[in-house]
Backbone bond lengths (Angstrom), bond angles and torsions (degrees), N, CA, C in turn:
res aa  C-N    CA-C-N  psi(-1)  N-CA   C-N-CA  omega(-1)  CA-C   N-CA-C  phi
1 M - - - 1.453 - - 1.401 115.83 -
2 R 1.401 121.15 -46.70 1.392 130.22 -174.02 1.488 107.58 -53.14
3 S 1.462 115.81 -58.52 1.415 122.69 179.93 1.562 113.16 -56.40
4 H 1.274 117.33 -28.35 1.491 114.56 178.00 1.627 109.75 -74.10
5 V 1.306 110.04 -37.69 1.427 114.98 179.43 1.595 114.25 -64.98
6 V 1.399 107.38 -45.15 1.565 117.42 174.77 1.626 110.58 -56.13
7 A 1.366 115.72 -42.64 1.434 120.90 -172.16 1.455 104.63 -78.84
8 L 1.196 126.02 -38.83 1.531 123.91 176.13 1.639 108.38 -64.30
9 A 1.223 115.56 -45.85 1.499 122.79 -175.00 1.594 101.09 -60.96
10 A 1.325 123.29 -50.09 1.378 127.59 -178.73 1.589 107.73 -58.54
11 L 1.307 119.30 -46.00 1.456 118.56 -177.84 1.501 107.56 -68.06
12 A 1.285 122.77 -38.30 1.457 123.39 -179.58 1.575 107.98 -64.33
13 A 1.296 118.28 -32.85 1.435 118.37 179.52 1.427 112.31 -85.18
14 L 1.223 123.00 -7.28 1.460 125.58 -175.75 1.590 114.72 -49.38
15 P 1.243 116.15 -43.71 1.483 117.76 -175.40 1.606 105.65 -61.70
16 W 1.283 120.76 -32.19 1.422 123.80 -176.57 1.619 110.89 -80.21
17 T 1.402 114.67 -11.85 1.512 120.53 173.08 1.413 114.61 -86.70
18 V 1.337 120.57 -15.46 1.334 124.05 -169.67 1.532 113.48 -89.69
19 F 1.441 110.29 76.31 1.553 117.32 -175.53 1.556 102.19 -121.37
20 A 1.281 107.54 122.83 1.629 115.29 174.35 1.431 108.15 -169.66
21 P 1.404 118.04 149.88 1.454 117.57 174.15 1.517 117.43 -57.80
22 A 1.244 120.46 144.59 1.479 127.25 -171.64 1.560 109.02 -48.23
23 A 1.446 116.37 -41.88 1.375 119.76 -177.82 1.539 115.90 -64.85
24 A 1.363 117.97 -23.02 1.371 126.59 -177.87 1.594 112.03 -94.85
25 R 1.293 115.09 0.81 1.523 114.68 -173.31 1.587 106.79 -74.77
26 A 1.257 115.30 156.29 1.519 124.31 -173.33 1.552 100.46 -73.32
27 Q 1.285 120.37 168.30 1.493 129.41 -174.11 1.541 102.94 -100.58
28 A 1.196 127.09 -12.19 1.558 129.91 -175.13 1.512 107.08 -138.79
29 P 1.373 111.73 155.07 1.424 115.66 176.36 1.555 109.24 -59.19
30 A 1.287 115.76 139.41 1.528 122.07 174.50 1.508 112.54 -72.11
31 K 1.378 114.64 132.77 1.329 126.67 -176.51 1.545 111.28 -95.64
32 I 1.213 118.59 118.57 1.555 122.35 -164.75 1.581 102.68 -109.58
33 E 1.319 116.50 114.99 1.502 123.89 -172.71 1.659 109.33 -118.87
34 V 1.257 108.72 167.14 1.456 116.21 173.95 1.554 109.77 -104.01
35 R 1.328 115.22 133.33 1.481 110.92 179.04 1.654 97.52 -126.25
36 Q 1.465 108.88 139.42 1.344 119.50 174.80 1.641 108.92 -96.02
37 D 1.180 112.25 136.38 1.679 117.20 -175.32 1.454 106.26 -142.23
38 S 1.377 119.07 140.94 1.453 122.50 -176.48 1.600 102.91 -74.03
39 Q 1.311 120.89 -25.76 1.419 122.16 -177.21 1.425 115.02 -82.82
40 Y 1.453 116.66 -42.65 1.379 120.75 -171.28 1.646 111.84 -114.84
41 G 1.242 116.32 2.50 1.468 120.21 -175.39 1.575 115.14 66.09
42 S 1.275 114.67 -141.24 1.515 116.00 178.30 1.539 107.80 -88.31
43 H 1.287 116.59 139.40 1.526 124.96 -172.18 1.496 108.14 -154.83
44 L 1.400 120.23 146.66 1.343 122.30 174.24 1.688 117.19 -78.67
45 T 1.240 115.77 137.85 1.482 115.00 178.66 1.501 109.64 -128.11
46 A 1.254 119.64 158.89 1.553 128.72 171.66 1.478 104.06 -133.33
47 G 1.186 119.92 122.24 1.527 122.68 174.86 1.468 108.23 59.25
48 G 1.316 121.13 35.45 1.591 127.61 173.27 1.639 108.36 78.95
49 R 1.441 118.22 5.19 1.400 114.38 179.09 1.503 107.71 -116.86
50 A 1.365 115.10 150.45 1.544 120.73 -174.59 1.468 108.45 -62.92
51 V 1.264 117.39 144.75 1.596 123.28 177.22 1.580 100.91 -95.33
52 Y 1.215 115.40 136.82 1.435 118.59 176.19 1.573 108.89 -140.02
53 L 1.134 113.86 171.81 1.592 126.51 -177.43 1.459 107.02 -121.87
54 F 1.432 115.87 112.31 1.408 123.96 175.08 1.473 111.55 -84.73
55 T 1.290 124.21 96.64 1.416 127.24 -165.20 1.524 115.09 -64.76
56 A 1.214 112.89 -15.38 1.593 116.78 176.88 1.531 108.74 -77.39
57 D 1.383 119.22 -10.73 1.460 117.80 176.48 1.424 112.89 -80.13
58 R 1.365 118.43 151.33 1.488 121.86 176.99 1.436 103.28 -132.87
59 Q 1.333 113.07 143.03 1.586 121.19 170.07 1.598 111.98 -86.07
60 G 1.237 109.67 125.34 1.484 114.03 179.70 1.470 119.43 61.45
61 E 1.322 121.18 -91.97 1.410 132.02 -178.08 1.512 108.05 52.33
62 G 1.317 116.59 53.14 1.498 123.90 179.20 1.483 116.67 88.74
63 A 1.329 116.68 -13.86 1.530 122.31 177.04 1.532 110.75 -89.05
64 A 1.272 111.99 146.59 1.476 112.63 178.76 1.411 114.63 -74.81
65 V 1.397 119.00 -17.25 1.468 118.82 177.89 1.554 108.12 -136.39
66 A 1.311 116.89 130.94 1.357 120.21 175.34 1.455 118.32 -57.66
67 K 1.303 122.66 143.91 1.403 117.31 -178.59 1.667 103.75 -137.47
68 S 1.529 110.64 136.78 1.339 118.41 175.83 1.488 118.61 -85.10
69 N 1.438 112.84 143.59 1.418 113.57 -179.80 1.610 108.66 -89.25
70 C 1.281 120.29 1.83 1.436 127.98 174.90 1.447 107.35 -102.64
71 D 1.438 119.05 92.32 1.415 122.22 173.63 1.591 108.64 -130.68
72 G 1.396 111.41 -170.56 1.558 112.50 -175.44 1.449 114.56 48.75
73 K 1.326 118.16 -132.24 1.397 124.79 -170.78 1.612 107.90 -60.63
74 C 1.292 117.11 -39.63 1.475 117.88 -178.05 1.635 107.72 -61.12
75 A 1.274 113.49 -41.44 1.620 112.31 -176.30 1.539 107.66 -77.23
76 E 1.252 119.17 -13.66 1.518 120.41 173.78 1.493 109.87 -74.34
77 I 1.308 116.96 -44.89 1.425 126.76 -179.43 1.492 110.36 -73.00
78 W 1.279 119.30 -45.77 1.451 123.23 176.69 1.535 110.87 -121.37
79 P 1.215 123.51 77.59 1.475 129.69 -175.34 1.614 108.80 -62.78
80 P 1.213 113.17 132.66 1.493 114.79 -178.81 1.446 115.13 -73.54
81 V 1.254 120.11 155.05 1.500 124.63 175.50 1.520 103.35 -77.18
82 T 1.366 114.18 121.42 1.394 116.53 174.61 1.576 111.70 -118.26
83 T 1.262 112.95 160.15 1.531 116.24 -176.85 1.456 110.91 -158.01
84 S 1.271 115.52 145.18 1.433 121.05 178.54 1.608 118.76 -87.90
85 G 1.380 107.14 -3.49 1.503 118.11 -179.63 1.678 105.86 -150.66
86 D 1.271 105.73 -158.12 1.571 112.21 177.96 1.508 106.15 -74.53
87 P 1.254 113.75 137.52 1.583 118.06 175.58 1.467 107.14 -62.24
88 Q 1.262 114.20 142.92 1.467 127.27 176.38 1.628 115.94 -95.48
89 A 1.390 113.00 121.16 1.417 114.15 -176.97 1.665 111.18 -74.95
90 G 1.231 117.24 130.59 1.411 121.71 177.06 1.533 111.67 -70.36
91 A 1.391 120.38 179.51 1.367 124.37 -175.26 1.573 114.05 -57.73
92 Q 1.322 119.85 -35.85 1.496 120.82 176.67 1.403 117.86 -96.46
93 V 1.360 116.07 11.57 1.531 116.91 -174.65 1.559 104.22 -119.01
94 Q 1.342 112.19 134.25 1.471 119.01 175.74 1.385 107.48 -94.62
95 G 1.330 120.52 123.08 1.486 122.08 174.01 1.476 113.74 -75.83
96 A 1.335 107.61 147.19 1.500 112.82 175.57 1.530 117.58 -85.67
């Protein structure tokens, strides 16, 4: 049950995690899927990588465009999920 709550919370937070310069945005909507793993259990992935929420990021807050606090080396190690449209929910993911 906890993993489902975490997965749904992460999916709901996904629009706030999509921060990247326009030139670096993906050409197609990101597809969010669930991966089962013996070490981590059920978790969300996009392009085979874990989806995470960087809590230092804030959406808007008076700015016209959201900005991530994870850039440079941080973004190289943990690249953001980017999308040119609304993220697509995979087979095991319930969209919000």
